[in-house]
Structures are given as C-alpha cells and as structure tokens.
HTML snippet that shows the backbone in 3Dmol.js (N, CA, C, O; Angstrom):
<script src="https://3Dmol.org/build/3Dmol-min.js"></script>
<div id="view" style="width:600px;height:400px;position:relative"></div>
<script>
const pdb = `
ATOM      1  N   MET A   1     -26.850  64.585  -4.721  1.00  0.00           N
ATOM      2  CA  MET A   1     -26.104  63.428  -5.123  1.00  0.00           C
ATOM      3  C   MET A   1     -25.663  62.664  -3.871  1.00  0.00           C
ATOM      4  O   MET A   1     -25.109  63.251  -2.942  1.00  0.00           O
ATOM      5  N   TYR A   2     -25.908  61.385  -3.854  1.00  0.00           N
ATOM      6  CA  TYR A   2     -25.582  60.546  -2.710  1.00  0.00           C
ATOM      7  C   TYR A   2     -24.255  59.836  -2.952  1.00  0.00           C
ATOM      8  O   TYR A   2     -24.078  59.170  -3.972  1.00  0.00           O
ATOM      9  N   ILE A   3     -23.333  59.978  -2.022  1.00  0.00           N
ATOM     10  CA  ILE A   3     -22.049  59.288  -2.089  1.00  0.00           C
ATOM     11  C   ILE A   3     -22.035  58.246  -0.976  1.00  0.00           C
ATOM     12  O   ILE A   3     -22.192  58.593   0.194  1.00  0.00           O
ATOM     13  N   PRO A   4     -21.851  56.980  -1.323  1.00  0.00           N
ATOM     14  CA  PRO A   4     -21.799  55.945  -0.276  1.00  0.00           C
ATOM     15  C   PRO A   4     -20.658  56.199   0.698  1.00  0.00           C
ATOM     16  O   PRO A   4     -19.621  56.757   0.340  1.00  0.00           O
ATOM     17  N   ARG A   5     -20.876  55.780   1.928  1.00  0.00           N
ATOM     18  CA  ARG A   5     -19.905  56.018   2.984  1.00  0.00           C
ATOM     19  C   ARG A   5     -18.566  55.362   2.684  1.00  0.00           C
ATOM     20  O   ARG A   5     -17.522  55.941   2.984  1.00  0.00           O
ATOM     21  N   SER A   6     -18.571  54.164   2.098  1.00  0.00           N
ATOM     22  CA  SER A   6     -17.315  53.482   1.800  1.00  0.00           C
ATOM     23  C   SER A   6     -16.497  54.246   0.764  1.00  0.00           C
ATOM     24  O   SER A   6     -15.272  54.297   0.866  1.00  0.00           O
ATOM     25  N   ILE A   7     -17.148  54.833  -0.223  1.00  0.00           N
ATOM     26  CA  ILE A   7     -16.444  55.611  -1.231  1.00  0.00           C
ATOM     27  C   ILE A   7     -15.900  56.902  -0.621  1.00  0.00           C
ATOM     28  O   ILE A   7     -14.784  57.316  -0.938  1.00  0.00           O
ATOM     29  N   LEU A   8     -16.665  57.521   0.231  1.00  0.00           N
ATOM     30  CA  LEU A   8     -16.218  58.760   0.878  1.00  0.00           C
ATOM     31  C   LEU A   8     -15.001  58.506   1.765  1.00  0.00           C
ATOM     32  O   LEU A   8     -14.057  59.297   1.753  1.00  0.00           O
ATOM     33  N   VAL A   9     -15.007  57.427   2.525  1.00  0.00           N
ATOM     34  CA  VAL A   9     -13.867  57.076   3.363  1.00  0.00           C
ATOM     35  C   VAL A   9     -12.651  56.778   2.491  1.00  0.00           C
ATOM     36  O   VAL A   9     -11.539  57.190   2.820  1.00  0.00           O
ATOM     37  N   LEU A  10     -12.851  56.076   1.397  1.00  0.00           N
ATOM     38  CA  LEU A  10     -11.755  55.755   0.492  1.00  0.00           C
ATOM     39  C   LEU A  10     -11.144  57.017  -0.112  1.00  0.00           C
ATOM     40  O   LEU A  10      -9.922  57.112  -0.227  1.00  0.00           O
ATOM     41  N   ILE A  11     -11.965  57.976  -0.496  1.00  0.00           N
ATOM     42  CA  ILE A  11     -11.464  59.233  -1.071  1.00  0.00           C
ATOM     43  C   ILE A  11     -10.651  60.009  -0.037  1.00  0.00           C
ATOM     44  O   ILE A  11      -9.600  60.559  -0.364  1.00  0.00           O
ATOM     45  N   ILE A  12     -11.122  60.056   1.189  1.00  0.00           N
ATOM     46  CA  ILE A  12     -10.400  60.782   2.243  1.00  0.00           C
ATOM     47  C   ILE A  12      -9.057  60.120   2.532  1.00  0.00           C
ATOM     48  O   ILE A  12      -8.050  60.808   2.697  1.00  0.00           O
ATOM     49  N   ILE A  13      -9.036  58.806   2.594  1.00  0.00           N
ATOM     50  CA  ILE A  13      -7.787  58.102   2.872  1.00  0.00           C
ATOM     51  C   ILE A  13      -6.799  58.271   1.730  1.00  0.00           C
ATOM     52  O   ILE A  13      -5.606  58.454   1.972  1.00  0.00           O
ATOM     53  N   VAL A  14      -7.269  58.213   0.500  1.00  0.00           N
ATOM     54  CA  VAL A  14      -6.377  58.410  -0.645  1.00  0.00           C
ATOM     55  C   VAL A  14      -5.808  59.822  -0.645  1.00  0.00           C
ATOM     56  O   VAL A  14      -4.635  60.019  -0.963  1.00  0.00           O
ATOM     57  N   TYR A  15      -6.619  60.794  -0.296  1.00  0.00           N
ATOM     58  CA  TYR A  15      -6.137  62.179  -0.217  1.00  0.00           C
ATOM     59  C   TYR A  15      -5.051  62.317   0.850  1.00  0.00           C
ATOM     60  O   TYR A  15      -4.013  62.930   0.599  1.00  0.00           O
ATOM     61  N   LEU A  16      -5.281  61.754   2.036  1.00  0.00           N
ATOM     62  CA  LEU A  16      -4.282  61.819   3.097  1.00  0.00           C
ATOM     63  C   LEU A  16      -3.027  61.036   2.731  1.00  0.00           C
ATOM     64  O   LEU A  16      -1.917  61.443   3.075  1.00  0.00           O
ATOM     65  N   LEU A  17      -3.196  59.918   2.037  1.00  0.00           N
ATOM     66  CA  LEU A  17      -2.050  59.137   1.588  1.00  0.00           C
ATOM     67  C   LEU A  17      -1.216  59.927   0.589  1.00  0.00           C
ATOM     68  O   LEU A  17       0.012  59.852   0.612  1.00  0.00           O
ATOM     69  N   PHE A  18      -1.864  60.675  -0.280  1.00  0.00           N
ATOM     70  CA  PHE A  18      -1.140  61.490  -1.249  1.00  0.00           C
ATOM     71  C   PHE A  18      -0.296  62.547  -0.545  1.00  0.00           C
ATOM     72  O   PHE A  18       0.839  62.804  -0.945  1.00  0.00           O
ATOM     73  N   LEU A  19      -0.841  63.155   0.492  1.00  0.00           N
ATOM     74  CA  LEU A  19      -0.094  64.176   1.220  1.00  0.00           C
ATOM     75  C   LEU A  19       1.139  63.602   1.916  1.00  0.00           C
ATOM     76  O   LEU A  19       2.193  64.238   1.934  1.00  0.00           O
ATOM     77  N   THR A  20       1.015  62.411   2.485  1.00  0.00           N
ATOM     78  CA  THR A  20       2.165  61.810   3.162  1.00  0.00           C
ATOM     79  C   THR A  20       3.143  61.169   2.190  1.00  0.00           C
ATOM     80  O   THR A  20       4.324  61.035   2.510  1.00  0.00           O
ATOM     81  N   SER A  21       2.680  60.772   1.014  1.00  0.00           N
ATOM     82  CA  SER A  21       3.585  60.123   0.065  1.00  0.00           C
ATOM     83  C   SER A  21       4.623  61.089  -0.485  1.00  0.00           C
ATOM     84  O   SER A  21       5.687  60.656  -0.927  1.00  0.00           O
ATOM     85  N   ILE A  22       4.342  62.373  -0.470  1.00  0.00           N
ATOM     86  CA  ILE A  22       5.325  63.347  -0.925  1.00  0.00           C
ATOM     87  C   ILE A  22       6.555  63.299  -0.016  1.00  0.00           C
ATOM     88  O   ILE A  22       7.684  63.362  -0.501  1.00  0.00           O
ATOM     89  N   ASP A  23       6.348  63.190   1.278  1.00  0.00           N
ATOM     90  CA  ASP A  23       7.475  63.068   2.213  1.00  0.00           C
ATOM     91  C   ASP A  23       8.188  61.725   2.054  1.00  0.00           C
ATOM     92  O   ASP A  23       9.411  61.654   2.171  1.00  0.00           O
ATOM     93  N   TRP A  24       7.434  60.671   1.791  1.00  0.00           N
ATOM     94  CA  TRP A  24       8.034  59.348   1.631  1.00  0.00           C
ATOM     95  C   TRP A  24       8.918  59.274   0.399  1.00  0.00           C
ATOM     96  O   TRP A  24       9.947  58.599   0.417  1.00  0.00           O
ATOM     97  N   ILE A  25       8.533  59.956  -0.667  1.00  0.00           N
ATOM     98  CA  ILE A  25       9.329  59.930  -1.891  1.00  0.00           C
ATOM     99  C   ILE A  25      10.668  60.621  -1.674  1.00  0.00           C
ATOM    100  O   ILE A  25      11.688  60.170  -2.195  1.00  0.00           O
ATOM    101  N   ASN A  26      10.675  61.697  -0.921  1.00  0.00           N
ATOM    102  CA  ASN A  26      11.899  62.455  -0.685  1.00  0.00           C
ATOM    103  C   ASN A  26      12.818  61.814   0.353  1.00  0.00           C
ATOM    104  O   ASN A  26      13.959  62.249   0.510  1.00  0.00           O
ATOM    105  N   GLU A  27      12.350  60.800   1.057  1.00  0.00           N
ATOM    106  CA  GLU A  27      13.157  60.134   2.077  1.00  0.00           C
ATOM    107  C   GLU A  27      13.902  58.954   1.443  1.00  0.00           C
ATOM    108  O   GLU A  27      13.264  57.987   1.028  1.00  0.00           O
ATOM    109  N   PRO A  28      15.230  59.010   1.358  1.00  0.00           N
ATOM    110  CA  PRO A  28      15.971  57.960   0.656  1.00  0.00           C
ATOM    111  C   PRO A  28      16.054  56.634   1.424  1.00  0.00           C
ATOM    112  O   PRO A  28      16.217  55.586   0.799  1.00  0.00           O
ATOM    113  N   GLN A  29      15.950  56.646   2.730  1.00  0.00           N
ATOM    114  CA  GLN A  29      16.100  55.426   3.525  1.00  0.00           C
ATOM    115  C   GLN A  29      14.755  54.855   3.970  1.00  0.00           C
ATOM    116  O   GLN A  29      14.671  54.252   5.040  1.00  0.00           O
ATOM    117  N   GLY A  30      13.714  55.031   3.179  1.00  0.00           N
ATOM    118  CA  GLY A  30      12.391  54.548   3.551  1.00  0.00           C
ATOM    119  C   GLY A  30      12.245  53.047   3.371  1.00  0.00           C
ATOM    120  O   GLY A  30      12.982  52.432   2.601  1.00  0.00           O
ATOM    121  N   ALA A  31      11.306  52.470   4.072  1.00  0.00           N
ATOM    122  CA  ALA A  31      11.038  51.034   3.975  1.00  0.00           C
ATOM    123  C   ALA A  31      10.298  50.731   2.672  1.00  0.00           C
ATOM    124  O   ALA A  31       9.428  51.497   2.257  1.00  0.00           O
ATOM    125  N   TRP A  32      10.644  49.616   2.030  1.00  0.00           N
ATOM    126  CA  TRP A  32      10.046  49.272   0.743  1.00  0.00           C
ATOM    127  C   TRP A  32       8.596  48.823   0.881  1.00  0.00           C
ATOM    128  O   TRP A  32       7.834  48.919  -0.082  1.00  0.00           O
ATOM    129  N   PHE A  33       8.194  48.335   2.055  1.00  0.00           N
ATOM    130  CA  PHE A  33       6.859  47.769   2.228  1.00  0.00           C
ATOM    131  C   PHE A  33       5.820  48.799   2.658  1.00  0.00           C
ATOM    132  O   PHE A  33       4.646  48.454   2.792  1.00  0.00           O
ATOM    133  N   ARG A  34       6.207  50.027   2.875  1.00  0.00           N
ATOM    134  CA  ARG A  34       5.267  51.048   3.346  1.00  0.00           C
ATOM    135  C   ARG A  34       4.068  51.245   2.420  1.00  0.00           C
ATOM    136  O   ARG A  34       2.941  51.296   2.912  1.00  0.00           O
ATOM    137  N   PRO A  35       4.255  51.358   1.102  1.00  0.00           N
ATOM    138  CA  PRO A  35       3.070  51.529   0.240  1.00  0.00           C
ATOM    139  C   PRO A  35       2.115  50.335   0.292  1.00  0.00           C
ATOM    140  O   PRO A  35       0.899  50.508   0.209  1.00  0.00           O
ATOM    141  N   PHE A  36       2.664  49.123   0.430  1.00  0.00           N
ATOM    142  CA  PHE A  36       1.805  47.938   0.507  1.00  0.00           C
ATOM    143  C   PHE A  36       1.026  47.902   1.814  1.00  0.00           C
ATOM    144  O   PHE A  36      -0.141  47.512   1.833  1.00  0.00           O
ATOM    145  N   PHE A  37       1.660  48.303   2.894  1.00  0.00           N
ATOM    146  CA  PHE A  37       0.991  48.360   4.191  1.00  0.00           C
ATOM    147  C   PHE A  37      -0.152  49.372   4.159  1.00  0.00           C
ATOM    148  O   PHE A  37      -1.248  49.097   4.647  1.00  0.00           O
ATOM    149  N   VAL A  38       0.111  50.533   3.586  1.00  0.00           N
ATOM    150  CA  VAL A  38      -0.931  51.555   3.498  1.00  0.00           C
ATOM    151  C   VAL A  38      -2.049  51.097   2.566  1.00  0.00           C
ATOM    152  O   VAL A  38      -3.221  51.356   2.840  1.00  0.00           O
ATOM    153  N   GLY A  39      -1.710  50.430   1.484  1.00  0.00           N
ATOM    154  CA  GLY A  39      -2.723  49.923   0.562  1.00  0.00           C
ATOM    155  C   GLY A  39      -3.661  48.919   1.207  1.00  0.00           C
ATOM    156  O   GLY A  39      -4.874  48.986   1.009  1.00  0.00           O
ATOM    157  N   ILE A  40      -3.111  47.986   1.979  1.00  0.00           N
ATOM    158  CA  ILE A  40      -3.968  47.005   2.654  1.00  0.00           C
ATOM    159  C   ILE A  40      -4.803  47.675   3.734  1.00  0.00           C
ATOM    160  O   ILE A  40      -5.926  47.249   4.005  1.00  0.00           O
ATOM    161  N   LEU A  41      -4.265  48.713   4.348  1.00  0.00           N
ATOM    162  CA  LEU A  41      -5.035  49.465   5.332  1.00  0.00           C
ATOM    163  C   LEU A  41      -6.228  50.162   4.682  1.00  0.00           C
ATOM    164  O   LEU A  41      -7.317  50.193   5.255  1.00  0.00           O
ATOM    165  N   VAL A  42      -6.030  50.720   3.493  1.00  0.00           N
ATOM    166  CA  VAL A  42      -7.125  51.355   2.761  1.00  0.00           C
ATOM    167  C   VAL A  42      -8.199  50.332   2.410  1.00  0.00           C
ATOM    168  O   VAL A  42      -9.389  50.619   2.538  1.00  0.00           O
ATOM    169  N   VAL A  43      -7.797  49.150   1.971  1.00  0.00           N
ATOM    170  CA  VAL A  43      -8.763  48.102   1.630  1.00  0.00           C
ATOM    171  C   VAL A  43      -9.541  47.659   2.864  1.00  0.00           C
ATOM    172  O   VAL A  43     -10.751  47.449   2.778  1.00  0.00           O
ATOM    173  N   ILE A  44      -8.888  47.513   3.991  1.00  0.00           N
ATOM    174  CA  ILE A  44      -9.560  47.077   5.219  1.00  0.00           C
ATOM    175  C   ILE A  44     -10.566  48.120   5.697  1.00  0.00           C
ATOM    176  O   ILE A  44     -11.678  47.769   6.092  1.00  0.00           O
ATOM    177  N   VAL A  45     -10.190  49.388   5.665  1.00  0.00           N
ATOM    178  CA  VAL A  45     -11.105  50.444   6.106  1.00  0.00           C
ATOM    179  C   VAL A  45     -12.303  50.559   5.172  1.00  0.00           C
ATOM    180  O   VAL A  45     -13.429  50.746   5.633  1.00  0.00           O
ATOM    181  N   ALA A  46     -12.075  50.450   3.869  1.00  0.00           N
ATOM    182  CA  ALA A  46     -13.184  50.516   2.918  1.00  0.00           C
ATOM    183  C   ALA A  46     -14.125  49.320   3.078  1.00  0.00           C
ATOM    184  O   ALA A  46     -15.344  49.473   2.998  1.00  0.00           O
ATOM    185  N   ALA A  47     -13.568  48.144   3.300  1.00  0.00           N
ATOM    186  CA  ALA A  47     -14.404  46.951   3.505  1.00  0.00           C
ATOM    187  C   ALA A  47     -15.198  47.065   4.802  1.00  0.00           C
ATOM    188  O   ALA A  47     -16.362  46.667   4.858  1.00  0.00           O
ATOM    189  N   TRP A  48     -14.572  47.606   5.840  1.00  0.00           N
ATOM    190  CA  TRP A  48     -15.277  47.761   7.110  1.00  0.00           C
ATOM    191  C   TRP A  48     -16.421  48.758   6.989  1.00  0.00           C
ATOM    192  O   TRP A  48     -17.506  48.518   7.519  1.00  0.00           O
ATOM    193  N   SER A  49     -16.195  49.869   6.303  1.00  0.00           N
ATOM    194  CA  SER A  49     -17.263  50.859   6.177  1.00  0.00           C
ATOM    195  C   SER A  49     -18.363  50.373   5.234  1.00  0.00           C
ATOM    196  O   SER A  49     -19.521  50.762   5.386  1.00  0.00           O
ATOM    197  N   HIS A  50     -18.017  49.537   4.272  1.00  0.00           N
ATOM    198  CA  HIS A  50     -19.034  48.987   3.378  1.00  0.00           C
ATOM    199  C   HIS A  50     -19.873  47.929   4.092  1.00  0.00           C
ATOM    200  O   HIS A  50     -21.046  47.752   3.762  1.00  0.00           O
ATOM    201  N   ARG A  51     -19.302  47.233   5.051  1.00  0.00           N
ATOM    202  CA  ARG A  51     -20.003  46.196   5.800  1.00  0.00           C
ATOM    203  C   ARG A  51     -21.142  46.775   6.631  1.00  0.00           C
ATOM    204  O   ARG A  51     -22.128  46.086   6.891  1.00  0.00           O
ATOM    205  N   GLU A  52     -21.019  48.016   7.045  1.00  0.00           N
ATOM    206  CA  GLU A  52     -22.000  48.637   7.924  1.00  0.00           C
ATOM    207  C   GLU A  52     -23.290  49.056   7.202  1.00  0.00           C
ATOM    208  O   GLU A  52     -24.263  49.426   7.860  1.00  0.00           O
ATOM    209  N   GLN A  53     -23.315  49.007   5.890  1.00  0.00           N
ATOM    210  CA  GLN A  53     -24.495  49.452   5.143  1.00  0.00           C
ATOM    211  C   GLN A  53     -25.596  48.403   5.176  1.00  0.00           C
ATOM    212  O   GLN A  53     -25.332  47.201   5.205  1.00  0.00           O
ATOM    213  N   ASP A  54     -26.836  48.883   5.171  1.00  0.00           N
ATOM    214  CA  ASP A  54     -27.974  47.975   5.068  1.00  0.00           C
ATOM    215  C   ASP A  54     -28.130  47.518   3.627  1.00  0.00           C
ATOM    216  O   ASP A  54     -27.531  48.090   2.717  1.00  0.00           O
ATOM    217  N   SER A  55     -28.937  46.484   3.425  1.00  0.00           N
ATOM    218  CA  SER A  55     -29.145  46.008   2.058  1.00  0.00           C
ATOM    219  C   SER A  55     -29.953  47.010   1.232  1.00  0.00           C
ATOM    220  O   SER A  55     -29.896  46.974   0.003  1.00  0.00           O
ATOM    221  N   ASP A  56     -30.705  47.905   1.883  1.00  0.00           N
ATOM    222  CA  ASP A  56     -31.469  48.913   1.149  1.00  0.00           C
ATOM    223  C   ASP A  56     -30.565  50.004   0.579  1.00  0.00           C
ATOM    224  O   ASP A  56     -30.940  50.669  -0.386  1.00  0.00           O
ATOM    225  N   GLU A  57     -29.384  50.199   1.157  1.00  0.00           N
ATOM    226  CA  GLU A  57     -28.483  51.244   0.711  1.00  0.00           C
ATOM    227  C   GLU A  57     -27.623  50.814  -0.460  1.00  0.00           C
ATOM    228  O   GLU A  57     -27.002  51.664  -1.098  1.00  0.00           O
ATOM    229  N   LEU A  58     -27.564  49.536  -0.765  1.00  0.00           N
ATOM    230  CA  LEU A  58     -26.714  49.064  -1.848  1.00  0.00           C
ATOM    231  C   LEU A  58     -27.308  49.462  -3.121  1.00  0.00           C
ATOM    232  O   LEU A  58     -26.755  49.167  -4.181  1.00  0.00           O
TER     233      LEU A  58
END
`;
const viewer = $3Dmol.createViewer("view");
viewer.addModel(pdb, "pdb");
viewer.setStyle({}, {cartoon: {color: "spectrum"}});
viewer.zoomTo();
viewer.render();
</script>
C-alpha cells in the first residue's frame, strides 16, 4: 500500500500535536492562539511536502 508523503507527514504532525496538546490542556495560563498557530503550521508543512511530488505521483 502506497501512502503519499504529504499524508504521512500530516499523520506524524497530528500525532505529535496530540501528545503536546495534553500538556496544553492542563496549563491554565496558556495562550489562546496556540492551536491556530499549530494548525497553520500543519497546513504549511503538508502543502510543502505535497509540492515536491511529480505529476506522475498524483
């Protein structure tokens, strides 16, 4: 089974985000914009890894 690189990177980032979000939930003085910052970072990394694919891989 072939998994595209962009999907694999997205899965790894979501997994790491889940691990760190447990600490963020327990922290009462956290910044409100942190989830949005991480979300845009995930979108940028996925778009960058998808850009590197050839047209034959799509």
